[in-house]
C-alpha positions as CSV (number, residue, x, y, z in Angstrom):
1,X,-24.4,-34.2,37.7
2,X,-27.8,-34.9,38.2
3,X,-30.3,-36.3,35.1
4,X,-33.6,-35.2,34.7
5,X,-35.6,-37.7,32.7
6,X,-39.0,-36.2,30.8
7,X,-41.2,-38.7,29.3
8,X,-41.0,-39.2,25.1
9,X,-37.6,-36.6,25.5
10,X,-34.0,-37.1,25.8
11,X,-32.2,-37.2,29.3
12,X,-31.0,-33.5,30.2
13,X,-27.9,-33.3,32.9
14,X,-27.4,-30.0,34.8
15,X,-23.9,-29.1,36.8
16,X,-24.1,-28.9,40.6
17,X,-21.0,-27.4,41.0
18,X,-18.2,-25.6,39.2
19,X,-14.1,-26.5,38.9
20,X,-11.8,-24.2,37.8
21,X,-8.1,-23.8,37.5
22,X,-5.9,-19.8,37.4
23,X,-2.3,-19.3,37.1
24,X,-1.1,-16.1,37.5
25,X,2.1,-15.5,34.8
26,X,4.6,-12.9,36.1
27,X,6.3,-13.2,32.6
28,X,5.2,-12.6,28.9
29,X,5.4,-15.6,27.4
30,X,7.8,-15.5,24.2
31,X,4.9,-17.0,22.1
32,X,2.4,-14.3,22.9
33,X,5.2,-11.4,22.4
34,X,8.4,-11.9,20.4
35,X,11.3,-11.6,22.0
36,X,13.6,-8.1,21.4
37,X,16.3,-8.5,19.1
38,X,18.8,-5.7,17.8
39,X,21.8,-5.3,15.6
40,X,25.3,-4.7,16.0
41,X,28.1,-2.6,13.6
42,X,30.7,-0.6,12.9
43,X,33.5,0.5,11.4
44,X,37.0,-1.2,11.0
45,X,39.6,2.0,9.9
46,X,43.2,2.9,9.5
47,X,44.3,4.6,12.5
48,X,48.6,5.0,12.5
49,X,48.2,8.1,14.2
50,X,46.7,6.1,17.7
51,X,43.8,8.2,17.5
52,X,41.6,5.4,19.3
53,X,38.6,7.6,17.3
54,X,36.6,6.7,14.7
55,X,36.0,10.2,12.4
56,X,34.7,10.7,8.8
57,X,37.6,10.4,5.8
58,X,39.9,7.5,8.1
59,X,40.4,5.3,5.4
60,X,38.4,1.8,5.6
61,X,40.2,-1.8,6.2
62,X,38.0,-4.3,3.9
63,X,38.1,-8.1,4.8
64,X,38.8,-7.8,8.6
65,X,37.0,-10.9,10.4
66,X,34.7,-9.6,13.8
67,X,33.7,-12.6,16.2
68,X,29.9,-12.2,18.0
69,X,29.7,-14.4,21.0
70,X,32.9,-16.8,19.7
71,X,30.1,-18.3,17.5
72,X,29.4,-15.9,14.5
73,X,31.5,-14.1,12.3
74,X,31.6,-11.0,9.6
75,X,33.6,-9.5,7.6
76,X,33.6,-5.8,6.7
77,X,32.9,-4.6,3.3
78,X,35.2,-2.4,1.1
79,X,33.5,0.6,3.2
80,X,34.8,-0.8,6.6
81,X,31.8,-1.6,7.8
82,X,30.6,-4.8,9.3
83,X,26.8,-5.4,10.9
84,X,25.5,-8.7,12.9
85,X,21.8,-8.3,12.1
86,X,18.8,-10.0,14.8
87,X,21.2,-10.1,17.8
88,X,18.5,-11.8,21.1
89,X,18.6,-9.4,23.7
90,X,21.1,-9.6,26.5
91,X,25.1,-9.1,26.8
92,X,27.3,-9.9,24.1
93,X,31.3,-10.0,23.3
94,X,32.7,-8.4,20.3
95,X,35.6,-8.9,18.8
96,X,37.8,-7.9,15.8
97,X,40.0,-11.0,14.5
98,X,42.8,-9.5,12.4
99,X,45.9,-10.6,11.0
100,X,48.9,-9.2,8.8
101,X,52.5,-9.8,8.0
102,X,53.4,-6.5,8.7
103,X,53.5,-5.3,12.2
104,X,50.2,-3.9,13.8
105,X,48.5,-3.0,16.8
106,X,45.2,-2.4,17.8
107,X,44.4,1.3,18.8
108,X,40.6,1.0,20.4
109,X,39.8,-2.1,22.8
110,X,40.0,-5.3,20.5
111,X,37.2,-7.4,22.7
112,X,34.3,-5.6,24.2
113,X,30.6,-6.6,26.0
114,X,28.0,-4.8,25.0
115,X,23.7,-5.2,24.9
116,X,22.0,-5.9,21.6
117,X,21.9,-2.9,19.9
118,X,25.7,-1.0,19.6
119,X,28.0,0.4,17.8
120,X,31.6,-0.7,18.3
121,X,34.6,0.8,15.8
122,X,37.7,-1.4,15.8
123,X,41.0,1.3,15.1
124,X,44.1,-0.4,13.5
125,X,47.4,1.3,13.1
126,X,50.6,-0.2,11.0
127,X,54.0,0.7,12.6
128,X,55.0,2.9,10.5
129,X,57.7,5.8,11.0
130,X,57.5,9.0,10.4
131,X,59.5,12.3,10.1
132,X,59.6,15.3,12.5
133,X,61.3,18.6,12.2
134,X,61.6,22.5,13.3
135,X,62.3,25.7,11.4
136,X,63.5,28.1,13.8
137,X,64.9,32.1,12.9
138,X,68.7,32.7,14.2
139,X,67.5,33.4,17.5
140,X,66.3,30.1,18.5
141,X,62.9,31.3,17.7
142,X,60.3,29.0,16.1
143,X,59.0,30.4,13.1
144,X,54.8,29.3,12.7
145,X,52.7,28.9,9.4
146,X,55.7,28.0,7.4
147,X,55.0,25.3,4.7
148,X,57.2,22.3,4.2
149,X,57.4,19.3,1.7
150,X,58.8,15.4,2.3
151,X,59.4,13.8,-1.0
152,X,60.1,9.9,-0.7
153,X,59.6,7.2,-3.4
154,X,57.6,9.2,-5.8
155,X,55.5,10.3,-3.1
156,X,54.4,13.8,-1.3
157,X,53.8,14.5,1.9
158,X,53.0,18.2,3.5
159,X,53.1,20.1,6.5
160,X,53.1,22.9,8.3
161,X,54.9,24.4,11.1
162,X,53.3,24.8,14.3
163,X,53.7,28.0,16.5
164,X,56.9,26.6,18.1
165,X,58.2,26.2,14.9
166,X,57.5,22.2,14.9
167,X,56.3,20.3,12.0
168,X,55.3,16.1,11.9
169,X,54.4,14.0,9.3
170,X,53.7,10.3,10.4
171,X,53.0,6.7,8.2
172,X,56.1,7.6,6.0
173,X,57.9,4.2,4.7
174,X,61.3,3.6,6.0
175,X,63.7,5.2,3.6
176,X,65.6,8.4,2.4
177,X,63.7,11.3,2.1
178,X,64.0,15.0,1.1
179,X,62.6,17.4,3.1
180,X,62.1,21.3,1.2
181,X,60.7,24.4,2.9
182,X,58.6,26.7,0.4
183,X,60.5,29.6,0.5
184,X,57.4,32.0,-0.2
185,X,55.4,30.5,3.2
186,X,58.3,32.3,5.3
187,X,57.0,35.7,7.0
188,X,58.1,39.1,5.7
189,X,61.5,39.8,7.2
190,X,63.7,36.7,6.5
191,X,66.3,35.7,4.6
192,X,66.2,32.3,2.4
193,X,69.7,31.9,1.7
194,X,69.9,29.3,4.1
195,X,66.9,27.2,2.3
196,X,67.5,27.0,-0.8
197,X,68.9,23.1,-0.6
198,X,66.4,19.9,0.9
199,X,67.7,18.6,3.6
200,X,68.7,15.0,3.0
201,X,67.2,12.7,5.5
202,X,66.8,8.9,6.7
203,X,63.8,7.5,8.4
204,X,64.2,4.5,9.9
205,X,61.7,1.6,10.8
206,X,62.1,2.2,14.6
207,X,62.9,6.0,14.6
208,X,61.8,8.7,12.9
209,X,63.6,11.5,10.9
210,X,64.7,14.5,12.2
211,X,64.9,18.0,10.0
212,X,66.0,21.1,11.0
213,X,65.8,25.1,9.1
214,X,67.3,27.7,10.0
215,X,66.1,31.2,8.7
216,X,67.8,34.3,9.3
217,X,65.9,37.3,10.1
218,X,67.0,40.5,8.3
219,X,66.8,42.7,11.5
220,X,68.4,46.2,10.9
221,X,68.2,49.3,13.1
222,X,67.4,52.8,11.2
223,X,66.6,56.7,12.3
224,X,67.3,59.9,11.8
225,X,69.8,62.8,13.7
226,X,67.9,66.1,13.3
227,X,68.6,69.5,15.1
228,X,66.4,72.5,16.5
229,X,66.6,75.2,14.2
230,X,65.5,78.2,16.1
231,X,65.5,81.0,13.1
232,X,63.1,78.1,11.0
233,X,61.8,77.4,14.6
234,X,61.6,73.6,13.2
235,X,63.8,70.3,13.3
236,X,66.3,70.2,10.2
237,X,68.5,67.0,9.1
238,X,72.1,66.7,10.3
239,X,73.6,65.5,7.3
240,X,77.3,63.5,7.6
241,X,76.8,62.9,11.7
242,X,78.5,59.8,13.2
243,X,76.4,57.0,14.8
244,X,78.0,54.6,16.8
245,X,76.4,51.2,16.8
246,X,78.9,50.1,20.3
247,X,78.3,46.4,20.5
248,X,79.0,46.2,16.9
249,X,81.9,48.6,16.7
250,X,80.1,50.2,13.7
251,X,79.4,53.9,12.3
252,X,77.2,55.1,10.2
253,X,77.2,58.5,8.8
254,X,74.0,60.2,7.7
255,X,72.9,61.2,4.6
256,X,71.3,64.1,3.3
257,X,68.0,63.5,5.2
258,X,69.9,62.8,8.4
259,X,69.1,58.8,8.2
260,X,71.2,56.3,9.1
261,X,70.6,52.7,8.4
262,X,72.6,49.2,10.2
263,X,71.8,46.2,8.8
264,X,72.0,42.4,9.0
265,X,71.9,42.5,12.9
266,X,71.9,39.4,14.7
267,X,69.3,39.0,17.9
268,X,70.3,40.8,20.6
269,X,70.7,44.7,22.4
270,X,72.0,47.5,21.2
271,X,73.0,50.9,22.1
272,X,73.5,53.9,20.1
273,X,75.7,57.1,20.4
274,X,76.8,59.8,18.6
């Protein structure tokens, strides 16, 4: 500094040189821009069928503990939902901590590494048993679309056969049950005689029950015996003509209209002869 004195005036100072300090910041300080934070949330759901995927309508599981980074914990509500708010930016470990007296298994990954904003669902299944079965016709072919009811301990489950005649009902408690086929659901052309009584099946704690049904098909062969009338120039019925079903050794006589009918036949190929 250089001081200049003027009579009657206070001394003034003028700078001779300037000194400054400069620093380049590679990151914006946290006090200038707040740190980004997110939310981690999800559902804990009942998954006895081991699908491993959460879908709307699945039964929620309440009061299940979920741990974040081994420090923060949350419990699911009645809707099965948990939520962690204000999660710092970066990688985090999320883990489900479920306990039960009954045997269970986690159908999804029980522990995952995620970022600060993520949706993580956990599925839990119980070691319940089930019941399988099949509805076949008397030729051993599955019957599709047959309704089946399972009754056990005052509860009822419904199932429907697939194209191969098979059906399956899961999440059954071990014990005895009755399995009944809805006769009205059978396709046309089947007898219900063998389906009147329900099947009594035992479902084991570690082995599913099995129920099998056989529906007899109402097979028949019919036709007419005609001859050509040259005078009338048309075909006319032949009455009292004999028709032989060779494989069964059965003979039928045609009626006044030349008609014959063989019924209650098993599956197979047949030969007809006059």
